[in-house]
C-alpha positions in Angstrom: -65.3 10.0 16.1 -66.4 10.5 12.2 -64.8 11.8 9.5 -61.2 13.0 9.6 -60.6 14.7 13.1 -59.6 18.4 13.3 -56.4 18.6 15.8 -54.9 21.4 17.3 -51.2 21.4 19.0 -50.6 24.0 21.1 -47.7 25.2 23.3 -47.8 27.0 26.8 -44.7 27.6 29.3 -41.9 25.4 28.3 -39.4 24.9 25.7 -41.2 23.8 23.0 -39.4 20.3 23.0 -42.3 18.7 23.1 -43.9 20.3 19.8 -40.5 19.5 18.2 -40.8 15.8 19.2 -43.9 15.8 17.0 -42.1 17.2 13.8 -39.5 15.0 14.3 -41.4 12.0 13.9 -40.9 12.8 10.1 -42.2 9.7 7.9 -44.8 8.8 10.9 -46.1 12.8 10.9 -46.8 12.3 7.4 -49.0 9.3 8.1 -50.4 11.4 10.8 -51.2 14.2 8.7 -53.2 12.1 6.0 -55.3 10.8 9.0 -56.0 14.2 10.5 -56.8 17.8 9.7 -54.1 19.8 11.6 -55.6 23.3 11.9 -53.5 24.6 14.5 -49.9 24.3 14.8 -47.9 27.3 15.2 -44.5 25.4 15.2 -45.3 24.0 11.7 -48.0 26.1 10.1 -48.9 29.7 9.7 -52.9 28.8 9.5 -54.8 28.6 12.6 -58.4 27.8 13.7 -60.4 27.5 16.6 -62.5 24.4 15.2 -60.6 21.3 16.5 -61.9 18.3 18.0 -58.5 17.1 19.6 -56.0 19.5 21.5 -52.1 18.3 22.1 -51.0 20.8 24.7 -47.8 21.1 25.6 -46.3 23.5 28.6 -47.6 24.5 32.0 -49.8 27.0 33.0 -47.5 30.0 34.9 -49.4 33.3 33.8 -53.0 34.7 34.2 -52.9 34.5 30.2 -52.1 30.8 30.2 -55.2 30.3 32.5 -57.4 32.3 29.8 -55.8 30.0 26.9 -56.1 27.0 28.4 -59.9 27.6 29.5 -60.7 28.8 26.0 -58.9 25.4 24.6 -60.9 23.2 27.2 -64.2 24.7 26.0 -63.6 23.9 22.2 -61.8 20.6 22.3 -63.8 17.1 22.9 -60.6 15.5 23.9 -57.4 17.0 25.5 -54.0 15.1 25.5 -51.5 16.7 27.9 -47.7 15.9 26.2 -44.6 16.3 28.2 -43.8 17.0 31.8 -44.8 20.5 32.1 -48.3 20.0 30.7 -48.8 16.9 32.8 -47.0 17.8 36.1 -46.1 21.1 36.0 -42.4 20.0 35.3 -39.3 22.1 35.5 -41.1 25.0 36.0 -42.8 24.3 39.2 -39.5 24.7 40.9 -40.5 28.4 40.9 -43.4 27.6 43.4 -40.6 26.2 46.1 -39.3 30.1 46.3 -42.7 31.5 46.0 -43.8 33.8 43.0 -42.7 37.1 44.0 -39.1 36.0 45.2 -38.8 34.0 41.9 -39.8 37.3 40.0 -37.3 39.1 42.0 -34.5 36.8 41.2 -34.9 36.8 37.5 -36.2 40.2 36.7 -35.0 42.3 39.7 -36.6 45.9 39.6 -38.5 45.0 36.4 -40.6 42.1 38.2 -44.0 44.0 38.4 -43.8 43.8 34.7 -44.5 40.0 34.7 -47.7 38.3 34.6 -46.9 35.4 36.8 -49.0 33.1 38.9 -47.7 29.5 40.7 -47.1 27.2 37.9 -49.5 24.1 37.7 -49.9 21.5 35.2 -52.9 21.8 32.6 -55.0 19.6 34.7 -55.5 21.9 37.4 -57.6 24.0 34.7 -59.2 21.7 32.3 -60.2 17.9 32.1 -57.2 16.2 30.5 -58.1 12.7 28.9 -55.0 11.5 28.1 -51.3 12.0 29.2 -48.2 11.6 27.0 -45.4 12.2 29.8 -41.8 12.3 29.7 -38.9 15.1 29.2 -39.1 14.9 26.4 -42.3 12.5 25.8 -41.7 9.6 23.3 -42.6 11.0 19.8 -44.3 7.7 18.8 -46.0 7.4 22.0 -47.7 10.7 21.1 -48.5 9.5 17.6 -50.1 6.0 19.1 -52.3 7.9 21.2 -53.5 9.9 18.4 -53.9 6.9 16.3 -56.0 5.5 19.1 -58.4 8.2 19.1 -58.9 8.0 15.4 -59.8 4.5 16.0 -61.9 5.2 18.7 -59.7 2.9 21.1 -58.7 3.8 24.6 -54.7 4.5 24.3 -52.5 2.1 26.4 -50.4 4.3 28.6 -48.4 2.8 31.2 -49.1 2.9 35.4 -46.5 0.8 36.7 -42.8 1.8 38.2 -39.8 2.1 36.2 -38.4 -0.8 38.4 -40.8 -3.2 36.0 -38.8 -1.9 33.1 -35.5 -2.4 34.7 -35.9 -5.9 35.7 -37.3 -6.9 32.4 -34.2 -5.4 30.8 -31.8 -7.0 32.8 -30.2 -3.7 34.6 -28.6 -3.6 37.7 -30.2 -1.6 40.3 -28.5 1.8 40.2 -28.8 1.8 44.0 -26.5 -1.0 43.9 -24.0 1.3 41.7 -24.1 3.7 44.8 -26.6 6.4 43.3 -30.4 7.1 44.2 -33.3 6.6 41.7 -37.0 7.3 41.8 -37.8 4.2 39.8 -39.8 2.6 42.5 -42.7 5.2 42.2 -41.9 6.7 38.9 -44.4 5.8 35.8 -42.8 3.6 33.3 -43.2 3.8 29.6 -39.8 5.3 28.4 -38.1 1.7 28.6 -36.1 2.7 31.5 -33.9 5.1 29.8 -32.0 6.9 32.3 -31.2 3.7 34.5 -30.2 1.7 31.1 -27.7 4.7 30.7 -26.0 4.4 34.3 -28.4 7.2 35.6 -30.8 7.0 38.2 -34.8 7.9 37.3 -35.6 11.6 38.0 -39.4 10.8 37.3 -39.9 13.0 34.4 -42.9 10.9 33.6 -44.6 11.8 37.1 -45.5 9.4 39.6 -47.6 5.8 39.4 -51.4 6.4 40.6 -50.8 4.4 43.9 -47.2 4.7 44.5 -45.9 2.3 47.4 -43.9 5.1 49.0 -43.4 3.0 52.0 -41.4 0.5 49.7 -39.2 3.5 48.7 -38.6 4.5 52.0 -37.5 1.1 53.1 -35.3 0.8 50.0 -33.4 4.1 51.1 -33.2 2.8 54.6 -31.5 0.0 53.7 -28.6 2.5 51.9 -28.6 4.9 54.9 -30.9 7.3 53.1 -34.0 9.3 53.6 -36.8 10.7 51.8 -35.0 14.2 52.3 -32.0 13.0 50.8 -34.1 12.5 47.2 -36.2 15.1 47.3 -34.2 17.5 44.9 -34.3 14.6 42.5 -38.0 14.2 43.0 -38.6 18.0 42.8 -37.0 18.7 39.6 -40.0 17.5 37.6 -42.7 16.7 40.0 -42.4 20.1 42.7 -46.2 20.7 42.0 -46.9 17.6 43.7 -46.5 15.9 47.1 -44.4 12.9 47.6 -45.6 12.3 51.3 
């Protein structure tokens, strides 16, 4: 990538927290701004341009208008980075799909439901090719910047593809199953330094599932404690309802 690359930062259906993570990088953001030309970032600047090489995209696709926008971004950007659980896996917004679109619209909007342009929620890679993922809810701000830095330098970003249990063992954490809780750690993607288990809570797989999860090992772990997959599906579905576990 020659010259100073142009970057666009975009938001779809979500809380906007992933874009705030970028803004909260503070002094590191200043370094980023000196290395790239940010041409579109609604949370931070009023100017906007359709001339960019790298697109950082947060939020899931949940309306027909979203579909049009993400396809336009995909037609312009040379590299797309999904940031946050909603963009990467569909995130919390996929819970709507469990009810069905019409039922969800009725529950939320009542007799105004027909005003709403809603479709089943999907992660952005259902519509465009995603090159890299900065996962989590929210993603680690420094991980986002490290991915962009690697792209500027022409390197492939290092993104973890091993389970959270690896991080827990490295940190010396007591397994939360031994504390009487459930956890998605055996199949959840690491990269967060086991943030939730390290603070006495089970992992909810906000970073998604590793590429080749050992589902049978997770079942065996549950069976040892008298639990079934159904017992943890609510935990799994919080961020991954768009993905089938088994």
